[in-house]
C-alpha positions as a printed Julia matrix, in Angstrom:
73×3 Matrix{Float64}:
 -18.6    -8.77  -15.83
 -16.26   -9.76  -12.94
 -12.87  -11.2   -13.86
 -12.23  -14.9   -13.18
  -9.49  -15.69  -10.67
  -7.11  -16.82  -13.48
  -7.43  -13.71  -15.71
  -4.55  -13.1   -18.13
  -3.01   -9.68  -18.65
  -4.34   -9.72  -22.25
  -7.84  -10.39  -20.9
  -7.57   -7.8   -18.16
  -6.27   -5.42  -20.62
  -9.31   -5.59  -22.68
 -11.54   -5.3   -19.78
  -9.83   -2.35  -18.32
  -8.73   -0.74  -21.61
  -5.11   -0.33  -20.53
  -2.21   -1.81  -22.55
  -0.83   -5.16  -21.78
   2.69   -3.45  -21.58
   1.29   -1.03  -19.02
  -0.23   -3.78  -17.04
   3.11   -5.77  -17.11
   4.78   -2.73  -15.74
   2.36   -2.66  -12.69
   2.7    -6.46  -12.26
   6.53   -6.33  -12.08
   6.84   -3.62   -9.6
   8.53   -1.09  -12.27
   5.61    1.36  -12.1
   6.37    4.95  -10.6
   2.93    6.05  -10.7
  -0.82    4.88  -11.57
  -3.65    7.06  -12.42
  -6.5     6.94  -10.22
  -8.96    6.09  -13.08
  -6.76    3.04  -14.06
  -6.52    1.74  -10.56
 -10.41    2.21  -10.18
 -11.06    0.37  -13.43
  -8.62   -2.57  -12.33
 -10.43   -2.83   -9.0
 -13.97   -2.74  -10.59
 -12.87   -5.67  -12.94
 -11.07   -7.64  -10.18
 -13.72   -7.01   -7.54
 -10.97   -5.7    -5.07
  -9.73   -2.53   -3.33
  -6.35   -0.62   -4.09
  -4.92   -1.86   -0.71
  -5.59   -5.6    -2.18
  -3.14   -4.74   -4.99
  -0.22   -2.73   -3.41
   1.78   -2.89   -0.24
   4.42   -0.67    0.92
   7.53   -2.11    2.62
   9.7     0.03    4.72
  13.54   -0.03    3.8
  15.14   -2.85    5.75
  17.68   -0.71    7.78
  14.89    1.57    9.29
  11.42    1.39   10.63
   8.82    3.49    8.95
   8.65    6.08   11.49
  12.69    6.51   11.31
  12.46    6.69    7.6
   9.51    9.23    7.65
  11.58   11.42   10.1
  14.71   11.55    8.07
  12.78   12.27    4.94
  11.62   15.46    6.4
  15.14   16.54    7.04
């Protein structure tokens, strides 16, 4: 059953079988990791892909290439 556009965390929690607290952590950018099975379940319910849910912003002082190069040092 596809989720409606205004799905609440409580409804999504029931459909995905993940706690509201864990979904809230994801929603508020406090998660350090997400299980692939959880991501897959969320994407199936919301009919989207993982790329639709997440974005990566490089640090404001460096470009992505600069930060990648410095991470290897």
